[in-house]
N, CA, C, O and CB atoms as a CASP TS submission, in Angstrom:
PFRMAT TS
TARGET T0000
AUTHOR 0000-0000-0000
METHOD Language model
MODEL 1
PARENT N/A
ATOM      1  N   MET     1      -5.829  20.380 -18.476  1.00  0.00           N
ATOM      2  CA  MET     1      -6.151  20.547 -17.069  1.00  0.00           C
ATOM      3  C   MET     1      -6.169  19.190 -16.384  1.00  0.00           C
ATOM      4  O   MET     1      -6.877  18.282 -16.819  1.00  0.00           O
ATOM      5  CB  MET     1      -7.504  21.263 -16.898  1.00  0.00           C
ATOM      6  N   LYS     2      -5.394  19.047 -15.314  1.00  0.00           N
ATOM      7  CA  LYS     2      -5.332  17.794 -14.576  1.00  0.00           C
ATOM      8  C   LYS     2      -6.453  17.742 -13.551  1.00  0.00           C
ATOM      9  O   LYS     2      -6.691  18.705 -12.823  1.00  0.00           O
ATOM     10  CB  LYS     2      -3.964  17.631 -13.890  1.00  0.00           C
ATOM     11  N   ILE     3      -7.128  16.624 -13.503  1.00  0.00           N
ATOM     12  CA  ILE     3      -8.172  16.450 -12.492  1.00  0.00           C
ATOM     13  C   ILE     3      -7.485  16.212 -11.149  1.00  0.00           C
ATOM     14  O   ILE     3      -6.582  15.380 -11.057  1.00  0.00           O
ATOM     15  CB  ILE     3      -9.140  15.259 -12.860  1.00  0.00           C
ATOM     16  N   PHE     4      -7.891  16.913 -10.138  1.00  0.00           N
ATOM     17  CA  PHE     4      -7.218  16.956  -8.846  1.00  0.00           C
ATOM     18  C   PHE     4      -7.107  15.589  -8.169  1.00  0.00           C
ATOM     19  O   PHE     4      -6.047  15.254  -7.641  1.00  0.00           O
ATOM     20  CB  PHE     4      -7.942  17.903  -7.939  1.00  0.00           C
ATOM     21  N   LEU     5      -8.162  14.806  -8.174  1.00  0.00           N
ATOM     22  CA  LEU     5      -8.163  13.546  -7.430  1.00  0.00           C
ATOM     23  C   LEU     5      -7.918  12.320  -8.298  1.00  0.00           C
ATOM     24  O   LEU     5      -8.012  11.196  -7.806  1.00  0.00           O
ATOM     25  CB  LEU     5      -9.466  13.387  -6.720  1.00  0.00           C
ATOM     26  N   ARG     6      -7.616  12.501  -9.536  1.00  0.00           N
ATOM     27  CA  ARG     6      -7.368  11.369 -10.426  1.00  0.00           C
ATOM     28  C   ARG     6      -5.913  10.925 -10.306  1.00  0.00           C
ATOM     29  O   ARG     6      -4.993  11.742 -10.353  1.00  0.00           O
ATOM     30  CB  ARG     6      -7.705  11.737 -11.893  1.00  0.00           C
ATOM     31  N   ARG     7      -5.726   9.620 -10.150  1.00  0.00           N
ATOM     32  CA  ARG     7      -4.385   9.055 -10.064  1.00  0.00           C
ATOM     33  C   ARG     7      -4.248   7.915 -11.050  1.00  0.00           C
ATOM     34  O   ARG     7      -5.208   7.187 -11.303  1.00  0.00           O
ATOM     35  CB  ARG     7      -4.079   8.572  -8.635  1.00  0.00           C
ATOM     36  N   THR     8      -3.060   7.758 -11.608  1.00  0.00           N
ATOM     37  CA  THR     8      -2.775   6.625 -12.483  1.00  0.00           C
ATOM     38  C   THR     8      -2.472   5.408 -11.602  1.00  0.00           C
ATOM     39  O   THR     8      -2.309   5.537 -10.389  1.00  0.00           O
ATOM     40  CB  THR     8      -1.576   6.941 -13.455  1.00  0.00           C
ATOM     41  N   CYS     9      -2.400   4.250 -12.213  1.00  0.00           N
ATOM     42  CA  CYS     9      -2.045   3.045 -11.462  1.00  0.00           C
ATOM     43  C   CYS     9      -0.645   3.166 -10.873  1.00  0.00           C
ATOM     44  O   CYS     9      -0.397   2.712  -9.756  1.00  0.00           O
ATOM     45  CB  CYS     9      -2.133   1.805 -12.362  1.00  0.00           C
ATOM     46  N   ARG    10       0.252   3.764 -11.606  1.00  0.00           N
ATOM     47  CA  ARG    10       1.620   3.949 -11.108  1.00  0.00           C
ATOM     48  C   ARG    10       1.622   4.845  -9.865  1.00  0.00           C
ATOM     49  O   ARG    10       2.308   4.557  -8.884  1.00  0.00           O
ATOM     50  CB  ARG    10       2.520   4.560 -12.212  1.00  0.00           C
ATOM     51  N   GLU    11       0.851   5.930  -9.918  1.00  0.00           N
ATOM     52  CA  GLU    11       0.764   6.823  -8.762  1.00  0.00           C
ATOM     53  C   GLU    11       0.084   6.126  -7.585  1.00  0.00           C
ATOM     54  O   GLU    11       0.488   6.305  -6.436  1.00  0.00           O
ATOM     55  CB  GLU    11       0.002   8.105  -9.131  1.00  0.00           C
ATOM     56  N   ALA    12      -0.943   5.337  -7.872  1.00  0.00           N
ATOM     57  CA  ALA    12      -1.639   4.604  -6.811  1.00  0.00           C
ATOM     58  C   ALA    12      -0.709   3.583  -6.162  1.00  0.00           C
ATOM     59  O   ALA    12      -0.744   3.407  -4.944  1.00  0.00           O
ATOM     60  CB  ALA    12      -2.891   3.902  -7.372  1.00  0.00           C
ATOM     61  N   ALA    13       0.107   2.918  -6.945  1.00  0.00           N
ATOM     62  CA  ALA    13       1.067   1.956  -6.392  1.00  0.00           C
ATOM     63  C   ALA    13       2.075   2.677  -5.495  1.00  0.00           C
ATOM     64  O   ALA    13       2.421   2.187  -4.420  1.00  0.00           O
ATOM     65  CB  ALA    13       1.803   1.196  -7.533  1.00  0.00           C
ATOM     66  N   TYR    14       2.537   3.836  -5.941  1.00  0.00           N
ATOM     67  CA  TYR    14       3.465   4.620  -5.131  1.00  0.00           C
ATOM     68  C   TYR    14       2.815   5.023  -3.805  1.00  0.00           C
ATOM     69  O   TYR    14       3.442   4.910  -2.752  1.00  0.00           O
ATOM     70  CB  TYR    14       3.927   5.872  -5.902  1.00  0.00           C
ATOM     71  N   LEU    15       1.570   5.490  -3.846  1.00  0.00           N
ATOM     72  CA  LEU    15       0.877   5.887  -2.627  1.00  0.00           C
ATOM     73  C   LEU    15       0.635   4.692  -1.718  1.00  0.00           C
ATOM     74  O   LEU    15       0.740   4.809  -0.497  1.00  0.00           O
ATOM     75  CB  LEU    15      -0.446   6.563  -2.966  1.00  0.00           C
ATOM     76  N   THR    16       0.314   3.547  -2.301  1.00  0.00           N
ATOM     77  CA  THR    16       0.080   2.335  -1.511  1.00  0.00           C
ATOM     78  C   THR    16       1.327   1.931  -0.744  1.00  0.00           C
ATOM     79  O   THR    16       1.249   1.573   0.431  1.00  0.00           O
ATOM     80  CB  THR    16      -0.371   1.187  -2.413  1.00  0.00           C
ATOM     81  N   THR    17       2.461   1.986  -1.395  1.00  0.00           N
ATOM     82  CA  THR    17       3.699   1.622  -0.702  1.00  0.00           C
ATOM     83  C   THR    17       4.178   2.737   0.222  1.00  0.00           C
ATOM     84  O   THR    17       4.781   2.454   1.257  1.00  0.00           O
ATOM     85  CB  THR    17       4.789   1.284  -1.715  1.00  0.00           C
ATOM     86  N   SER    18       3.929   3.970  -0.119  1.00  0.00           N
ATOM     87  CA  SER    18       4.371   5.099   0.708  1.00  0.00           C
ATOM     88  C   SER    18       3.626   5.178   2.031  1.00  0.00           C
ATOM     89  O   SER    18       4.195   5.593   3.041  1.00  0.00           O
ATOM     90  CB  SER    18       4.192   6.396  -0.049  1.00  0.00           C
ATOM     91  N   ARG    19       2.379   4.790   2.033  1.00  0.00           N
ATOM     92  CA  ARG    19       1.610   4.939   3.269  1.00  0.00           C
ATOM     93  C   ARG    19       2.042   3.961   4.351  1.00  0.00           C
ATOM     94  O   ARG    19       1.615   4.079   5.499  1.00  0.00           O
ATOM     95  CB  ARG    19       0.140   4.757   2.986  1.00  0.00           C
ATOM     96  N   ARG    20       2.883   2.998   3.999  1.00  0.00           N
ATOM     97  CA  ARG    20       3.452   2.115   5.018  1.00  0.00           C
ATOM     98  C   ARG    20       4.470   2.870   5.854  1.00  0.00           C
ATOM     99  O   ARG    20       4.687   2.528   7.017  1.00  0.00           O
ATOM    100  CB  ARG    20       4.103   0.880   4.370  1.00  0.00           C
ATOM    101  N   ASP    21       5.100   3.895   5.282  1.00  0.00           N
ATOM    102  CA  ASP    21       6.176   4.623   5.956  1.00  0.00           C
ATOM    103  C   ASP    21       5.771   5.983   6.495  1.00  0.00           C
ATOM    104  O   ASP    21       6.418   6.518   7.395  1.00  0.00           O
ATOM    105  CB  ASP    21       7.312   4.798   5.024  1.00  0.00           C
ATOM    106  N   ARG    22       4.710   6.541   5.949  1.00  0.00           N
ATOM    107  CA  ARG    22       4.302   7.882   6.364  1.00  0.00           C
ATOM    108  C   ARG    22       2.801   8.036   6.180  1.00  0.00           C
ATOM    109  O   ARG    22       2.172   7.294   5.426  1.00  0.00           O
ATOM    110  CB  ARG    22       5.062   8.967   5.562  1.00  0.00           C
ATOM    111  N   GLU    23       2.243   9.006   6.878  1.00  0.00           N
ATOM    112  CA  GLU    23       0.820   9.305   6.718  1.00  0.00           C
ATOM    113  C   GLU    23       0.635  10.127   5.449  1.00  0.00           C
ATOM    114  O   GLU    23       1.344  11.107   5.218  1.00  0.00           O
ATOM    115  CB  GLU    23       0.256  10.065   7.964  1.00  0.00           C
ATOM    116  N   LEU    24      -0.320   9.717   4.640  1.00  0.00           N
ATOM    117  CA  LEU    24      -0.592  10.435   3.396  1.00  0.00           C
ATOM    118  C   LEU    24      -1.429  11.673   3.675  1.00  0.00           C
ATOM    119  O   LEU    24      -2.191  11.721   4.641  1.00  0.00           O
ATOM    120  CB  LEU    24      -1.309   9.523   2.384  1.00  0.00           C
ATOM    121  N   ALA    25      -1.277  12.664   2.823  1.00  0.00           N
ATOM    122  CA  ALA    25      -2.112  13.863   2.900  1.00  0.00           C
ATOM    123  C   ALA    25      -3.560  13.474   2.587  1.00  0.00           C
ATOM    124  O   ALA    25      -3.809  12.474   1.915  1.00  0.00           O
ATOM    125  CB  ALA    25      -1.603  14.970   1.911  1.00  0.00           C
ATOM    126  N   LEU    26      -4.482  14.249   3.066  1.00  0.00           N
ATOM    127  CA  LEU    26      -5.898  13.962   2.870  1.00  0.00           C
ATOM    128  C   LEU    26      -6.242  13.791   1.391  1.00  0.00           C
ATOM    129  O   LEU    26      -6.952  12.853   1.029  1.00  0.00           O
ATOM    130  CB  LEU    26      -6.744  15.071   3.476  1.00  0.00           C
ATOM    131  N   ALA    27      -5.757  14.672   0.548  1.00  0.00           N
ATOM    132  CA  ALA    27      -6.056  14.586  -0.886  1.00  0.00           C
ATOM    133  C   ALA    27      -5.532  13.271  -1.476  1.00  0.00           C
ATOM    134  O   ALA    27      -6.196  12.657  -2.311  1.00  0.00           O
ATOM    135  CB  ALA    27      -5.440  15.789  -1.637  1.00  0.00           C
ATOM    136  N   ASP    28      -4.344  12.843  -1.041  1.00  0.00           N
ATOM    137  CA  ASP    28      -3.792  11.580  -1.535  1.00  0.00           C
ATOM    138  C   ASP    28      -4.585  10.385  -1.029  1.00  0.00           C
ATOM    139  O   ASP    28      -4.798   9.428  -1.773  1.00  0.00           O
ATOM    140  CB  ASP    28      -2.332  11.443  -1.121  1.00  0.00           C
ATOM    141  N   ARG    29      -5.026  10.425   0.225  1.00  0.00           N
ATOM    142  CA  ARG    29      -5.842   9.320   0.762  1.00  0.00           C
ATOM    143  C   ARG    29      -7.159   9.189   0.000  1.00  0.00           C
ATOM    144  O   ARG    29      -7.579   8.086  -0.350  1.00  0.00           O
ATOM    145  CB  ARG    29      -6.126   9.539   2.264  1.00  0.00           C
ATOM    146  N   VAL    30      -7.800  10.321  -0.250  1.00  0.00           N
ATOM    147  CA  VAL    30      -9.070  10.307  -0.983  1.00  0.00           C
ATOM    148  C   VAL    30      -8.848   9.838  -2.422  1.00  0.00           C
ATOM    149  O   VAL    30      -9.603   9.011  -2.934  1.00  0.00           O
ATOM    150  CB  VAL    30      -9.723  11.713  -0.971  1.00  0.00           C
ATOM    151  N   ALA    31      -7.824  10.362  -3.061  1.00  0.00           N
ATOM    152  CA  ALA    31      -7.539   9.978  -4.448  1.00  0.00           C
ATOM    153  C   ALA    31      -7.216   8.491  -4.548  1.00  0.00           C
ATOM    154  O   ALA    31      -7.662   7.822  -5.480  1.00  0.00           O
ATOM    155  CB  ALA    31      -6.372  10.808  -5.007  1.00  0.00           C
ATOM    156  N   LEU    32      -6.448   7.972  -3.596  1.00  0.00           N
ATOM    157  CA  LEU    32      -6.119   6.549  -3.606  1.00  0.00           C
ATOM    158  C   LEU    32      -7.369   5.709  -3.407  1.00  0.00           C
ATOM    159  O   LEU    32      -7.561   4.715  -4.108  1.00  0.00           O
ATOM    160  CB  LEU    32      -5.086   6.224  -2.522  1.00  0.00           C
ATOM    161  N   ARG    33      -8.211   6.087  -2.476  1.00  0.00           N
ATOM    162  CA  ARG    33      -9.447   5.328  -2.225  1.00  0.00           C
ATOM    163  C   ARG    33     -10.332   5.329  -3.468  1.00  0.00           C
ATOM    164  O   ARG    33     -10.896   4.294  -3.826  1.00  0.00           O
ATOM    165  CB  ARG    33     -10.219   5.922  -1.017  1.00  0.00           C
ATOM    166  N   LEU    34     -10.459   6.470  -4.124  1.00  0.00           N
ATOM    167  CA  LEU    34     -11.261   6.547  -5.350  1.00  0.00           C
ATOM    168  C   LEU    34     -10.664   5.667  -6.448  1.00  0.00           C
ATOM    169  O   LEU    34     -11.390   4.977  -7.164  1.00  0.00           O
ATOM    170  CB  LEU    34     -11.362   8.007  -5.837  1.00  0.00           C
ATOM    171  N   HIS    35      -9.357   5.696  -6.573  1.00  0.00           N
ATOM    172  CA  HIS    35      -8.705   4.872  -7.587  1.00  0.00           C
ATOM    173  C   HIS    35      -8.923   3.384  -7.293  1.00  0.00           C
ATOM    174  O   HIS    35      -9.194   2.604  -8.205  1.00  0.00           O
ATOM    175  CB  HIS    35      -7.197   5.191  -7.653  1.00  0.00           C
ATOM    176  N   LEU    36      -8.804   2.996  -6.028  1.00  0.00           N
ATOM    177  CA  LEU    36      -8.981   1.594  -5.668  1.00  0.00           C
ATOM    178  C   LEU    36     -10.406   1.109  -5.929  1.00  0.00           C
ATOM    179  O   LEU    36     -10.618  -0.071  -6.210  1.00  0.00           O
ATOM    180  CB  LEU    36      -8.626   1.386  -4.209  1.00  0.00           C
ATOM    181  N   MET    37     -11.370   2.004  -5.839  1.00  0.00           N
ATOM    182  CA  MET    37     -12.757   1.625  -6.127  1.00  0.00           C
ATOM    183  C   MET    37     -12.989   1.458  -7.625  1.00  0.00           C
ATOM    184  O   MET    37     -13.870   0.699  -8.030  1.00  0.00           O
ATOM    185  CB  MET    37     -13.722   2.671  -5.564  1.00  0.00           C
ATOM    186  N   ALA    38     -12.218   2.151  -8.448  1.00  0.00           N
ATOM    187  CA  ALA    38     -12.444   2.150  -9.893  1.00  0.00           C
ATOM    188  C   ALA    38     -11.562   1.158 -10.648  1.00  0.00           C
ATOM    189  O   ALA    38     -11.873   0.803 -11.785  1.00  0.00           O
ATOM    190  CB  ALA    38     -12.214   3.528 -10.437  1.00  0.00           C
ATOM    191  N   CYS    39     -10.488   0.714 -10.045  1.00  0.00           N
ATOM    192  CA  CYS    39      -9.490  -0.099 -10.735  1.00  0.00           C
ATOM    193  C   CYS    39      -9.599  -1.568 -10.299  1.00  0.00           C
ATOM    194  O   CYS    39      -9.919  -1.856  -9.146  1.00  0.00           O
ATOM    195  CB  CYS    39      -8.067   0.443 -10.458  1.00  0.00           C
ATOM    196  N   LYS    40      -9.335  -2.475 -11.214  1.00  0.00           N
ATOM    197  CA  LYS    40      -9.354  -3.898 -10.859  1.00  0.00           C
ATOM    198  C   LYS    40      -8.002  -4.389 -10.365  1.00  0.00           C
ATOM    199  O   LYS    40      -7.945  -5.245  -9.481  1.00  0.00           O
ATOM    200  CB  LYS    40      -9.789  -4.727 -12.052  1.00  0.00           C
ATOM    201  N   ALA    41      -6.927  -3.872 -10.910  1.00  0.00           N
ATOM    202  CA  ALA    41      -5.598  -4.385 -10.596  1.00  0.00           C
ATOM    203  C   ALA    41      -5.035  -3.833  -9.284  1.00  0.00           C
ATOM    204  O   ALA    41      -4.398  -4.571  -8.533  1.00  0.00           O
ATOM    205  CB  ALA    41      -4.654  -4.060 -11.722  1.00  0.00           C
ATOM    206  N   CYS    42      -5.255  -2.581  -9.006  1.00  0.00           N
ATOM    207  CA  CYS    42      -4.617  -1.954  -7.844  1.00  0.00           C
ATOM    208  C   CYS    42      -5.086  -2.509  -6.499  1.00  0.00           C
ATOM    209  O   CYS    42      -4.259  -2.621  -5.595  1.00  0.00           O
ATOM    210  CB  CYS    42      -4.869  -0.480  -7.877  1.00  0.00           C
ATOM    211  N   PRO    43      -6.355  -2.863  -6.310  1.00  0.00           N
ATOM    212  CA  PRO    43      -6.721  -3.503  -5.048  1.00  0.00           C
ATOM    213  C   PRO    43      -5.997  -4.843  -4.845  1.00  0.00           C
ATOM    214  O   PRO    43      -5.669  -5.215  -3.719  1.00  0.00           O
ATOM    215  CB  PRO    43      -8.230  -3.718  -4.997  1.00  0.00           C
ATOM    216  N   ARG    44      -5.758  -5.544  -5.927  1.00  0.00           N
ATOM    217  CA  ARG    44      -5.000  -6.798  -5.836  1.00  0.00           C
ATOM    218  C   ARG    44      -3.573  -6.498  -5.385  1.00  0.00           C
ATOM    219  O   ARG    44      -3.032  -7.207  -4.536  1.00  0.00           O
ATOM    220  CB  ARG    44      -4.997  -7.550  -7.203  1.00  0.00           C
ATOM    221  N   PHE    45      -2.962  -5.465  -5.940  1.00  0.00           N
ATOM    222  CA  PHE    45      -1.624  -5.058  -5.528  1.00  0.00           C
ATOM    223  C   PHE    45      -1.611  -4.676  -4.051  1.00  0.00           C
ATOM    224  O   PHE    45      -0.687  -5.037  -3.322  1.00  0.00           O
ATOM    225  CB  PHE    45      -1.129  -3.884  -6.389  1.00  0.00           C
ATOM    226  N   GLU    46      -2.630  -3.952  -3.611  1.00  0.00           N
ATOM    227  CA  GLU    46      -2.722  -3.549  -2.205  1.00  0.00           C
ATOM    228  C   GLU    46      -2.798  -4.777  -1.297  1.00  0.00           C
ATOM    229  O   GLU    46      -2.140  -4.814  -0.257  1.00  0.00           O
ATOM    230  CB  GLU    46      -3.953  -2.641  -1.981  1.00  0.00           C
ATOM    231  N   ARG    47      -3.586  -5.773  -1.673  1.00  0.00           N
ATOM    232  CA  ARG    47      -3.672  -7.014  -0.884  1.00  0.00           C
ATOM    233  C   ARG    47      -2.329  -7.745  -0.849  1.00  0.00           C
ATOM    234  O   ARG    47      -1.946  -8.294   0.184  1.00  0.00           O
ATOM    235  CB  ARG    47      -4.758  -7.943  -1.463  1.00  0.00           C
ATOM    236  N   GLN    48      -1.621  -7.752  -1.970  1.00  0.00           N
ATOM    237  CA  GLN    48      -0.309  -8.402  -2.017  1.00  0.00           C
ATOM    238  C   GLN    48       0.690  -7.700  -1.092  1.00  0.00           C
ATOM    239  O   GLN    48       1.474  -8.358  -0.408  1.00  0.00           O
ATOM    240  CB  GLN    48       0.227  -8.417  -3.460  1.00  0.00           C
ATOM    241  N   ILE    49       0.661  -6.378  -1.072  1.00  0.00           N
ATOM    242  CA  ILE    49       1.544  -5.619  -0.182  1.00  0.00           C
ATOM    243  C   ILE    49       1.222  -5.951   1.272  1.00  0.00           C
ATOM    244  O   ILE    49       2.130  -6.165   2.075  1.00  0.00           O
ATOM    245  CB  ILE    49       1.404  -4.092  -0.435  1.00  0.00           C
ATOM    246  N   LYS    50      -0.059  -5.995   1.614  1.00  0.00           N
ATOM    247  CA  LYS    50      -0.455  -6.318   2.987  1.00  0.00           C
ATOM    248  C   LYS    50      -0.025  -7.733   3.356  1.00  0.00           C
ATOM    249  O   LYS    50       0.422  -7.964   4.479  1.00  0.00           O
ATOM    250  CB  LYS    50      -1.975  -6.166   3.159  1.00  0.00           C
ATOM    251  N   LEU    51      -0.150  -8.670   2.443  1.00  0.00           N
ATOM    252  CA  LEU    51       0.268 -10.044   2.689  1.00  0.00           C
ATOM    253  C   LEU    51       1.783 -10.111   2.918  1.00  0.00           C
ATOM    254  O   LEU    51       2.242 -10.793   3.835  1.00  0.00           O
ATOM    255  CB  LEU    51      -0.141 -10.951   1.509  1.00  0.00           C
ATOM    256  N   MET    52       2.553  -9.412   2.094  1.00  0.00           N
ATOM    257  CA  MET    52       4.011  -9.398   2.271  1.00  0.00           C
ATOM    258  C   MET    52       4.401  -8.770   3.610  1.00  0.00           C
ATOM    259  O   MET    52       5.307  -9.263   4.283  1.00  0.00           O
ATOM    260  CB  MET    52       4.681  -8.631   1.118  1.00  0.00           C
ATOM    261  N   ASP    53       3.723  -7.685   4.000  1.00  0.00           N
ATOM    262  CA  ASP    53       3.999  -7.059   5.289  1.00  0.00           C
ATOM    263  C   ASP    53       3.705  -8.024   6.435  1.00  0.00           C
ATOM    264  O   ASP    53       4.473  -8.128   7.392  1.00  0.00           O
ATOM    265  CB  ASP    53       3.173  -5.777   5.450  1.00  0.00           C
ATOM    266  N   SER    54       2.590  -8.720   6.319  1.00  0.00           N
ATOM    267  CA  SER    54       2.218  -9.689   7.343  1.00  0.00           C
ATOM    268  C   SER    54       3.233 -10.830   7.422  1.00  0.00           C
ATOM    269  O   SER    54       3.634 -11.236   8.512  1.00  0.00           O
ATOM    270  CB  SER    54       0.823 -10.245   7.061  1.00  0.00           C
ATOM    271  N   ALA    55       3.641 -11.338   6.270  1.00  0.00           N
ATOM    272  CA  ALA    55       4.615 -12.424   6.247  1.00  0.00           C
ATOM    273  C   ALA    55       5.953 -11.976   6.830  1.00  0.00           C
ATOM    274  O   ALA    55       6.579 -12.715   7.589  1.00  0.00           O
ATOM    275  CB  ALA    55       4.807 -12.935   4.818  1.00  0.00           C
ATOM    276  N   MET    56       6.387 -10.781   6.480  1.00  0.00           N
ATOM    277  CA  MET    56       7.654 -10.281   7.015  1.00  0.00           C
ATOM    278  C   MET    56       7.559 -10.037   8.512  1.00  0.00           C
ATOM    279  O   MET    56       8.526 -10.261   9.239  1.00  0.00           O
ATOM    280  CB  MET    56       8.065  -8.995   6.301  1.00  0.00           C
ATOM    281  N   GLY    57       6.412  -9.584   8.975  1.00  0.00           N
ATOM    282  CA  GLY    57       6.227  -9.398  10.418  1.00  0.00           C
ATOM    283  C   GLY    57       6.310 -10.715  11.164  1.00  0.00           C
ATOM    284  O   GLY    57       6.907 -10.786  12.238  1.00  0.00           O
ATOM    285  N   SER    58       5.715 -11.760  10.603  1.00  0.00           N
ATOM    286  CA  SER    58       5.791 -13.090  11.214  1.00  0.00           C
ATOM    287  C   SER    58       7.222 -13.604  11.199  1.00  0.00           C
ATOM    288  O   SER    58       7.683 -14.188  12.179  1.00  0.00           O
ATOM    289  CB  SER    58       4.865 -14.078  10.483  1.00  0.00           C
ATOM    290  N   TRP    59       7.924 -13.391  10.097  1.00  0.00           N
ATOM    291  CA  TRP    59       9.293 -13.844   9.990  1.00  0.00           C
ATOM    292  C   TRP    59      10.189 -13.123  10.995  1.00  0.00           C
ATOM    293  O   TRP    59      11.029 -13.747  11.644  1.00  0.00           O
ATOM    294  CB  TRP    59       9.807 -13.633   8.575  1.00  0.00           C
ATOM    295  N   ARG    60      10.007 -11.799  11.120  1.00  0.00           N
ATOM    296  CA  ARG    60      10.801 -11.036  12.082  1.00  0.00           C
ATOM    297  C   ARG    60      10.556 -11.537  13.500  1.00  0.00           C
ATOM    298  O   ARG    60      11.494 -11.683  14.283  1.00  0.00           O
ATOM    299  CB  ARG    60      10.474  -9.537  11.985  1.00  0.00           C
ATOM    300  N   GLY    61       9.297 -11.800  13.827  1.00  0.00           N
ATOM    301  CA  GLY    61       8.974 -12.321  15.154  1.00  0.00           C
ATOM    302  C   GLY    61       9.597 -13.677  15.401  1.00  0.00           C
ATOM    303  O   GLY    61      10.034 -13.963  16.515  1.00  0.00           O
ATOM    304  N   TYR    62       9.643 -14.504  14.396  1.00  0.00           N
ATOM    305  CA  TYR    62      10.249 -15.821  14.513  1.00  0.00           C
ATOM    306  C   TYR    62      11.746 -15.703  14.752  1.00  0.00           C
ATOM    307  O   TYR    62      12.291 -16.365  15.635  1.00  0.00           O
ATOM    308  CB  TYR    62       9.974 -16.650  13.258  1.00  0.00           C
ATOM    309  N   VAL    63      12.405 -14.870  13.976  1.00  0.00           N
ATOM    310  CA  VAL    63      13.856 -14.715  14.093  1.00  0.00           C
ATOM    311  C   VAL    63      14.218 -14.049  15.416  1.00  0.00           C
ATOM    312  O   VAL    63      15.130 -14.512  16.102  1.00  0.00           O
ATOM    313  CB  VAL    63      14.409 -13.893  12.915  1.00  0.00           C
ATOM    314  N   GLU    64      13.536 -12.991  15.785  1.00  0.00           N
ATOM    315  CA  GLU    64      13.867 -12.269  17.010  1.00  0.00           C
ATOM    316  C   GLU    64      13.513 -13.068  18.255  1.00  0.00           C
ATOM    317  O   GLU    64      14.235 -13.015  19.250  1.00  0.00           O
ATOM    318  CB  GLU    64      13.153 -10.934  17.037  1.00  0.00           C
ATOM    319  N   GLY    65      12.425 -13.796  18.209  1.00  0.00           N
ATOM    320  CA  GLY    65      11.990 -14.559  19.371  1.00  0.00           C
ATOM    321  C   GLY    65      12.784 -15.829  19.585  1.00  0.00           C
ATOM    322  O   GLY    65      12.951 -16.271  20.721  1.00  0.00           O
ATOM    323  N   ASP    66      13.268 -16.413  18.528  1.00  0.00           N
ATOM    324  CA  ASP    66      13.925 -17.702  18.596  1.00  0.00           C
ATOM    325  C   ASP    66      15.442 -17.601  18.525  1.00  0.00           C
ATOM    326  O   ASP    66      16.149 -18.477  19.021  1.00  0.00           O
ATOM    327  CB  ASP    66      13.428 -18.576  17.495  1.00  0.00           C
ATOM    328  N   GLY    67      15.941 -16.539  17.911  1.00  0.00           N
ATOM    329  CA  GLY    67      17.370 -16.337  17.800  1.00  0.00           C
ATOM    330  C   GLY    67      18.041 -17.154  16.716  1.00  0.00           C
ATOM    331  O   GLY    67      19.269 -17.228  16.657  1.00  0.00           O
ATOM    332  N   ARG    68      17.255 -17.758  15.870  1.00  0.00           N
ATOM    333  CA  ARG    68      17.821 -18.526  14.752  1.00  0.00           C
ATOM    334  C   ARG    68      16.926 -18.399  13.542  1.00  0.00           C
ATOM    335  O   ARG    68      15.780 -17.967  13.663  1.00  0.00           O
ATOM    336  CB  ARG    68      18.003 -20.014  15.129  1.00  0.00           C
ATOM    337  N   LEU    69      17.424 -18.767  12.382  1.00  0.00           N
ATOM    338  CA  LEU    69      16.649 -18.732  11.145  1.00  0.00           C
ATOM    339  C   LEU    69      15.816 -19.913  11.049  1.00  0.00           C
ATOM    340  O   LEU    69      15.082 -20.073  10.074  1.00  0.00           O
ATOM    341  CB  LEU    69      17.512 -18.632   9.944  1.00  0.00           C
TER
END
């Protein structure tokens, strides 16, 4: 029997990256939050994803605003 809200690190990583493109279902949001509270590695991965998104956003703004690399 699979526990409904339990996610593996692989599933949590998938949900972390997927939520950048789409809204997660309530069950997935709750399961991800529970996993992030229990796991040491996945919150670090989440911070790295946010940092990369921020860096890419800054880079896009630089390129689009300035017209050069």
